[in-house]
C-alpha positions in Angstrom: -32.9 0.0 51.3 -34.0 3.5 51.0 -33.1 4.7 53.8 -30.0 3.7 53.8 -29.6 5.3 50.3 -31.1 8.1 51.8 -27.9 8.5 55.2 -25.4 7.3 52.8 -26.1 10.1 50.4 -26.6 12.5 53.0 -23.6 11.3 54.9 -21.8 12.4 51.9 -23.4 15.9 51.5 -22.0 16.4 55.1 -18.8 15.0 54.9 -17.9 17.2 51.5 -19.7 20.3 53.4 -17.5 19.6 56.8 -14.0 19.1 54.4 -14.6 22.2 52.2 -17.2 24.1 53.8 -14.8 24.6 57.3 -11.4 25.8 55.8 -13.6 28.1 53.2 -15.2 29.6 56.5 -11.3 30.4 57.8 -10.6 31.5 54.5 -13.4 34.0 54.4 -12.8 35.5 57.7 -9.0 36.0 56.7 -10.3 38.1 53.4 -12.7 40.3 55.3 -9.7 41.0 57.8 -7.2 41.7 54.8 -9.8 43.8 53.1 -10.7 45.6 56.2 -7.2 46.3 56.3 -6.1 47.4 52.9 -9.4 50.2 53.0 -8.0 51.8 56.2 -4.8 52.0 54.8 -6.3 53.6 51.6 -8.2 55.8 53.8 -5.2 57.0 56.3 -3.0 57.6 52.7 -5.5 59.4 51.5 -6.1 61.8 54.9 -2.1 62.1 54.5 -2.0 63.0 50.9 -4.2 66.2 52.4 -2.0 67.7 55.1 -0.2 70.3 54.0 2.8 71.8 56.0 0.6 74.7 57.4 -1.9 72.9 59.1 0.0 74.0 62.2 -1.2 77.4 61.9 -4.8 76.3 62.1 -5.5 75.8 58.4 -8.1 73.1 58.4 -7.4 69.1 57.0 -10.3 67.5 55.0 -10.0 64.1 56.2 -11.7 61.3 54.4 -14.5 59.1 55.5 -16.1 55.4 54.8 -16.1 52.2 55.4 -17.4 52.9 59.3 -13.8 53.8 60.2 -12.8 56.5 62.3 -9.8 59.2 60.7 -8.0 61.2 62.9 -5.3 63.7 62.3 -1.9 63.8 65.1 0.4 66.1 65.5 4.4 65.1 65.7 4.0 64.4 69.4 1.2 62.0 69.1 -1.7 64.2 70.2 -5.2 64.5 68.4 -5.4 67.4 66.3 -8.4 66.9 64.3 -11.1 63.8 63.5 -11.5 60.7 65.7 -10.0 58.5 67.5 -7.7 58.6 71.0 -6.7 61.1 72.2 -3.0 60.0 72.4 -1.3 57.8 69.4 -0.8 54.2 71.6 0.7 50.9 71.0 1.1 50.5 67.5 0.3 53.7 66.3 3.4 55.3 67.8 5.4 53.8 65.5 4.4 56.0 62.7 6.0 58.9 64.7 9.2 57.0 63.4 8.1 57.5 59.7 6.7 54.0 59.3 3.4 53.2 57.5 1.6 50.6 60.2 -0.9 48.4 60.0 -2.4 46.3 63.4 -4.9 44.5 65.0 -5.0 44.9 68.7 -8.0 42.5 69.3 -10.8 44.7 69.7 -10.0 47.1 66.7 -8.0 47.4 63.4 -5.8 50.0 62.6 -3.8 51.8 59.9 -1.2 55.0 60.4 0.7 56.4 57.8 3.4 59.4 58.7 3.3 62.8 57.0 6.8 63.9 56.5 8.3 67.3 54.9 11.8 66.6 54.6 12.2 63.5 55.7 10.9 64.9 59.2 7.1 63.7 60.3 5.0 66.9 61.0 1.5 64.6 61.5 0.3 61.0 61.1 -3.0 60.1 60.3 -4.5 57.1 61.9 -7.5 55.2 60.4 -9.2 52.7 63.1 -12.3 50.6 62.7 -13.8 47.9 65.4 -13.3 44.3 65.1 -17.0 44.0 65.3 -17.4 45.5 62.0 -14.8 42.6 60.0 -17.6 39.8 62.4 -20.5 41.4 60.6 -19.2 41.2 57.5 -17.5 37.6 58.2 -21.0 36.7 59.6 -22.9 37.8 56.4 -20.4 35.8 54.3 -21.1 32.6 56.6 -24.6 32.7 56.3 -24.7 32.9 52.8 -22.4 29.9 52.7 -24.7 28.0 54.9 -27.7 29.2 52.9 -25.9 27.6 50.0 -24.9 23.8 52.0 -28.3 23.8 53.6 -29.9 24.2 49.8 -27.2 21.6 48.8 -28.2 19.3 51.3 -32.1 19.3 50.4 -31.2 19.1 46.9 -29.2 15.7 47.7 -31.9 14.3 50.2 -34.3 15.2 47.0 -32.2 13.3 44.7 -31.5 10.4 46.8 -35.3 10.0 47.9 -36.0 9.7 44.2 -33.4 7.6 43.3 -34.2 5.6 46.6 -37.6 4.7 45.6 -36.9 4.2 41.8 -34.5 1.4 42.8 -36.4 -0.2 45.3 -39.3 -0.5 43.6 -38.1 -3.3 41.0 -36.8 -5.1 44.5 -40.2 -4.7 46.2 -41.5 -6.4 43.2 -38.8 -8.8 43.1 -39.7 -10.2 46.7 -43.3 -10.1 45.6 -42.4 -12.1 42.8 -40.5 -14.6 45.0 -43.5 -14.8 47.1 -45.3 -15.9 44.7 -43.6 -18.5 42.9 -43.2 -20.0 46.8 -46.6 -19.6 47.2 -46.6 -22.5 43.7 -48.1 -19.8 41.2 -45.3 -20.1 38.5 -47.3 -17.9 36.0 -45.9 -14.7 37.0 -42.9 -13.0 35.8 -40.8 -10.1 37.1 -40.8 -6.7 35.2 -37.7 -4.6 33.8 -36.8 -1.7 35.8 -34.3 0.2 33.6 -31.1 -0.8 36.4 -28.7 -3.3 34.3 -28.3 -5.1 37.8 -31.6 -5.6 38.8 -32.7 -6.5 35.6 -30.2 -9.4 35.3 -31.9 -10.7 38.6 -35.5 -10.4 36.9 -34.0 -12.2 34.1 -32.7 -15.1 36.2 -35.7 -15.5 38.4 -38.4 -15.7 35.2 -35.7 -18.5 33.9 -35.7 -20.3 36.7 -39.5 -19.8 37.3 -40.1 -21.4 33.8 -38.3 -24.5 34.6 -39.6 -24.8 37.5 -42.9 -24.5 35.9 -41.7 -27.0 33.0 -40.5 -29.4 36.4 -43.6 -28.9 38.4 -45.9 -29.7 35.3 -43.8 -32.7 34.5 -44.2 -34.1 37.7 -47.7 -33.1 38.5 -48.5 -34.9 35.2 -46.8 -38.1 35.4 -48.4 -38.6 39.1 -51.3 -37.5 37.5 -51.0 -41.3 35.3 -49.1 -43.0 37.5 -52.5 -42.8 39.6 -54.3 -43.5 36.5 -52.6 -46.8 35.9 -52.6 -47.7 39.4 -56.3 -47.0 40.3 -56.7 -49.0 37.1 -56.1 -52.5 38.0 -57.3 -51.4 41.3 -60.8 -51.2 40.2 -60.3 -54.2 38.0 -59.4 -56.5 41.2 -62.2 -54.5 43.3 -64.8 -55.8 40.3 -63.2 -59.2 40.2 -63.2 -59.8 44.1 -67.2 -59.0 44.5 -68.0 -60.9 41.9 -66.4 -63.4 43.6 -68.1 -62.6 47.2 -71.6 -63.5 45.4 -71.1 -66.4 43.6 -67.7 -67.8 45.3 -67.2 -70.1 48.2 -68.3 -68.8 51.3 -65.5 -69.5 53.4 -63.5 -66.8 51.5 -65.6 -64.2 52.0 -63.7 -63.0 55.0 -60.7 -62.6 52.9 -62.4 -61.0 50.2 -63.7 -58.4 52.2 -60.3 -58.0 54.0 -58.9 -57.6 50.5 -61.7 -54.9 49.7 -60.8 -52.8 52.6 -57.1 -52.8 51.5 -58.0 -52.0 48.1 -60.4 -49.2 49.7 -57.6 -47.7 51.8 -54.9 -48.2 48.8 -57.5 -46.2 46.2 -57.5 -43.4 49.6 -53.9 -43.1 49.8 -53.7 -42.2 45.9 -56.0 -39.6 46.3 -54.2 -38.1 49.3 -50.8 -38.5 47.2 -52.3 -36.6 44.4 -53.6 -33.9 46.5 -51.0 -33.1 48.2 -49.3 -33.0 45.1 -51.6 -31.1 44.0 -51.3 -28.7 47.1 -54.8 -27.7 47.0 -55.6 -26.1 50.0 -58.9 -24.9 49.2 -60.5 -26.9 51.9 -58.1 -26.7 54.8 -59.8 -27.5 58.0 -61.4 -30.7 59.6 -62.6 -32.0 62.6 -59.5 -33.7 64.8 -62.4 -36.4 66.3 -63.3 -37.2 62.8 -59.7 -38.1 61.6 -59.0 -40.1 64.7 -61.6 -41.8 64.0 -61.0 -42.8 60.3 -58.0 -44.2 61.8 -59.3 -46.2 64.0 -62.1 -47.7 60.9 -59.0 -48.4 58.9 -56.3 -49.9 61.5 -58.3 -51.3 63.7 -58.8 -54.9 61.7 -55.0 -55.1 61.3 -54.1 -54.6 64.6 -56.7 -57.5 65.9 -55.0 -59.4 63.3 -52.2 -59.8 65.5 -53.9 -59.8 68.8 -53.1 -56.5 69.5 -55.3 -53.6 70.8 -56.2 -49.9 69.1 -57.7 -47.1 71.3 -58.7 -43.9 70.5 -59.4 -40.9 71.6 -60.3 -37.2 70.9 -61.3 -33.9 73.1 -64.1 -32.6 70.8 -64.6 -29.7 68.9 -60.8 -29.4 67.8 -60.6 -27.6 65.1 -57.4 -28.1 62.9 -56.1 -25.7 60.0 -53.9 -28.2 58.2 -54.6 -30.4 55.1 -56.5 -33.3 56.3 -54.9 -35.6 53.3 -51.3 -34.7 54.8 -52.5 -35.3 58.2 -53.8 -38.5 57.3 -51.0 -39.8 55.3 -49.1 -38.8 58.6 -50.9 -40.5 61.3 -51.1 -43.7 58.7 -47.2 -43.6 58.5 -47.1 -43.2 62.4 -49.8 -46.1 62.8 -47.7 -48.3 60.2 -44.5 -47.9 62.2 -46.4 -49.2 65.5 -47.5 -52.3 63.8 -44.3 -53.3 62.0 -41.9 -52.1 65.2 -43.8 -51.4 68.1 -45.7 -53.9 70.6 -48.5 -54.0 72.4 -51.8 -51.8 72.7 -51.6 -48.9 70.3 -53.1 -45.5 71.2 -54.1 -42.6 69.1 -55.3 -39.5 70.9 -56.1 -35.7 70.2 -55.7 -32.9 72.6 -55.0 -29.5 72.9 -51.4 -27.9 73.0 -50.7 -24.1 73.5 -52.7 -23.1 70.5 -52.1 -26.0 68.8 -53.5 -29.2 68.0 -51.6 -32.5 69.2 -52.1 -36.4 68.1 -50.2 -38.8 70.0 -49.8 -42.2 68.7 -48.4 -44.6 71.6 -47.1 -48.2 71.5 -45.6 -50.3 74.7 -43.0 -51.2 72.1 -39.2 -50.1 73.5 -37.8 -47.0 71.6 -35.9 -47.0 68.7 -32.4 -45.9 68.9 -32.5 -44.0 65.7 -33.6 -40.2 66.0 -37.0 -39.1 64.1 -34.6 -35.8 62.3 -32.2 -38.5 61.0 -34.9 -40.7 59.5 -35.2 -43.8 60.9 -37.0 -45.3 57.2 -38.4 -43.6 54.6 -41.8 -43.5 55.9 -41.2 -41.8 59.4 -38.9 -39.1 56.7 -41.9 -38.6 55.0 -44.1 -37.8 57.8 -41.5 -35.6 59.2 -41.2 -33.4 55.8 -45.3 -33.3 55.6 -46.2 -31.9 59.1 -43.2 -29.1 57.9 -45.1 -28.4 55.0 -48.7 -28.0 56.8 -46.6 -25.6 59.7 -46.3 -28.3 61.9 -43.5 -30.4 63.9 -43.3 -34.3 64.5 -41.5 -35.3 67.7 -40.7 -38.6 68.9 -40.6 -38.9 73.1 -38.0 -41.9 74.1 -38.0 -40.9 77.9 -39.8 -43.5 78.9 -39.9 -47.7 78.3 -42.4 -46.8 75.2 -42.5 -45.2 71.9 -44.5 -42.0 71.4 -44.9 -40.6 68.5 -46.6 -37.0 68.6 -48.3 -34.6 65.4 -48.8 -30.9 66.1 -50.4 -29.2 63.9 -52.0 -25.6 63.8 -55.5 -25.3 65.5 -58.3 -22.6 64.8 -58.2 -19.4 66.7 -60.1 -20.4 69.2 -57.7 -23.3 70.1 -55.4 -20.6 71.6 -57.6 -20.3 74.6 
């Protein structure tokens, strides 16, 4: 923005200089040339007034000087008698022998010739000349002054434009910073006023939006916390009752009770993960991919075994993921739940390097579903897709083979790029 303001201002100044300066330069040249013509004519007139009829008898004539001009006295035959000039009147100067006052520009010099008459007879001619370079010297002097004023105007406009651009850009930079911080979840930040009405209107609107967002997010977080508390309370009570039943109940119910306890623990962990994701707590980002794969194995191996299906896991060593562990865990849980409900045969979960990222593959032997992942083949897959994007990753599905393979791509550590 600062560069554009500066460029627009300088372009306006240059255009104004061209529109006004070029005609003014031509006008200056014409004025200087006209002034020089007038000065030569005045010299010739003064010289003609100083010539007496007795000059033909050898009386001296005092010819005027000045303005860098050459003044000469010519007789009735056009020969130079006294002063400076050509030896013979030529060109337009000869018209003065007919009794006319002549002013001309030959291209090399400016000339003015005035006849001296006695009883309507021309007895002499006084001619004043100056070189064309004298006019151009004065013209260039004026043009240099004009160019200096143009440069001064351009510099002044440039300094003013730079100052104003900085003044206008500063609040916009502040607005961008405020917007970034709001996007990062800091709803306490507020945009300052700048004194520019249009920018202040944007700042006011942004501050109002930030306040509404803060209230909305605060209510959602409070509701989430209250809902999790309301869910955990009966879960805790159910867990206590099952543990009591295990110690005093029928041994035949022991396996079912232990399975129920595992389910309660998993549900409690899911609630904790949802709370962590909702609060966007990224202070503990970064985990080992093999640990997450092992957690999935412990939680889902028994579920698949009840349907006579196998779960195979495989993870490359030393794979560090730069993402939220609860978010990644919930994505894999959604994919495994999808494989249990809609897939067939053995389910394989693996973790591998993939061009600077860490890829988690969930593969089963079932036929691929026709619906696309982006369109959302279910609420769970849509949630998994959004969670992956929130962590800077992607969730892909490969249906090119006669099996279903979901791939979760998440950012890896710096050394994973190798």
